[in-house]
C-alpha positions in Angstrom: 16.8 16.3 -3.8 13.4 16.1 -5.4 10.0 17.2 -4.0 6.7 15.7 -5.3 3.3 17.2 -4.6 0.2 14.9 -4.7 -1.2 16.8 -7.7 2.0 15.8 -9.6 1.6 12.1 -9.0 -0.7 10.1 -11.3 -2.7 7.6 -9.3 -3.5 4.1 -10.4 -6.5 2.1 -9.5 -6.4 -1.6 -9.0 -9.1 -4.1 -9.7 -10.8 -4.1 -6.3 -10.9 -0.3 -6.0 -7.8 0.7 -4.1 -6.3 4.0 -5.3 -2.5 4.2 -5.1 -0.3 7.3 -5.4 3.3 6.1 -5.7 5.6 9.0 -4.9 8.9 7.2 -5.3 9.7 3.9 -6.8 10.1 2.3 -10.2 6.6 3.0 -11.8 6.7 6.7 -12.3 9.3 9.3 -13.2 9.0 10.5 -9.6 12.0 9.4 -7.6 13.3 6.6 -9.8 14.2 4.7 -6.7 15.3 1.1 -6.9 15.9 0.6 -3.2 12.4 1.5 -1.9 9.0 2.8 -3.0 6.7 5.1 -1.0 3.0 5.4 -1.8 -0.3 6.3 -0.2 -3.2 3.9 -0.7 -6.9 4.8 -0.3 -9.7 2.4 0.1 -13.2 3.6 0.0 -15.7 2.1 2.5 -16.4 -1.5 1.7 -13.4 -1.8 -0.7 -10.3 -4.0 -0.2 -6.9 -4.5 -1.8 -6.2 -7.6 -3.9 -4.7 -10.4 -1.9 -1.1 -10.7 -2.9 2.5 -11.4 -1.8 5.9 -10.1 -2.8 8.7 -12.4 -3.9 11.5 -10.3 -2.3 10.1 -7.1 -1.0 9.2 -6.2 2.6 6.3 -3.8 3.0 5.2 -1.6 5.9 1.7 0.0 6.2 1.2 3.1 8.4 -2.5 3.8 8.8 -3.1 7.5 8.6 -6.9 7.6 8.6 -9.9 5.2 9.0 -10.0 1.7 10.2 -10.1 -1.8 8.8 -8.7 -5.3 8.8 -5.4 -6.5 7.5 -5.3 -10.2 6.6 -1.8 -11.6 6.6 -1.6 -15.4 5.7 -5.2 -15.8 7.0 -4.6 -14.0 10.3 -7.0 -11.1 10.5 -6.2 -8.1 12.7 -8.2 -4.9 13.3 -6.2 -1.8 12.5 -6.8 2.0 12.9 -5.1 5.3 12.5 -1.6 5.2 14.0 -1.1 1.5 13.6 1.9 0.1 11.6 1.9 -3.3 10.0 5.1 -5.0 8.7 4.7 -7.7 6.1 7.6 -10.0 5.2 8.3 -11.4 1.7 6.0 -14.2 0.6 3.3 -13.3 3.2 0.0 -13.1 1.5 -1.8 -9.9 2.6 -4.9 -7.8 1.9 -6.4 -4.7 3.5 -10.2 -4.3 4.0 -11.9 -1.0 4.8 -14.5 -1.9 7.4 -15.3 1.7 8.4 -17.6 4.3 6.9 -14.9 6.7 5.9 -11.9 6.3 3.5 -9.1 4.1 4.8 -5.7 5.6 4.0 -2.2 4.2 4.7 1.4 5.0 3.7 3.1 2.1 2.0 6.9 1.7 2.2 8.3 -1.2 0.2 11.9 -2.2 -0.2 13.3 -3.0 -2.6 11.0 -0.8 -4.7 7.7 -2.4 -5.6 7.2 -3.7 -9.2 4.1 -5.5 -10.5 6.1 -8.4 -11.8 7.4 -9.1 -8.3 4.0 -9.6 -6.8 1.9 -12.7 -7.0 
């Protein structure tokens, strides 16, 4: 068993402003999981994630605060706290914070997310 506290996890920031804390997966020493990755993504008001798809990974988003839009293959859906979105491999997706508070969601990806498996 391993326990990770947020202050132990080094966040990374992507080009459009999303801040990602990956707790388990292949990027950090934390977890070293190959089967799944677990992260929290924060988008400040007006920010979005980069549109992308995963070659083999499935990804679930659980919104834990804020509201926004998720665009999956051009289908835009309003989402808010408590909503869960499931994205299959090769579905292009992006999240946009349309609110006036930070948008946060838990990201669960399997197999574990790796930059080279996204396009």
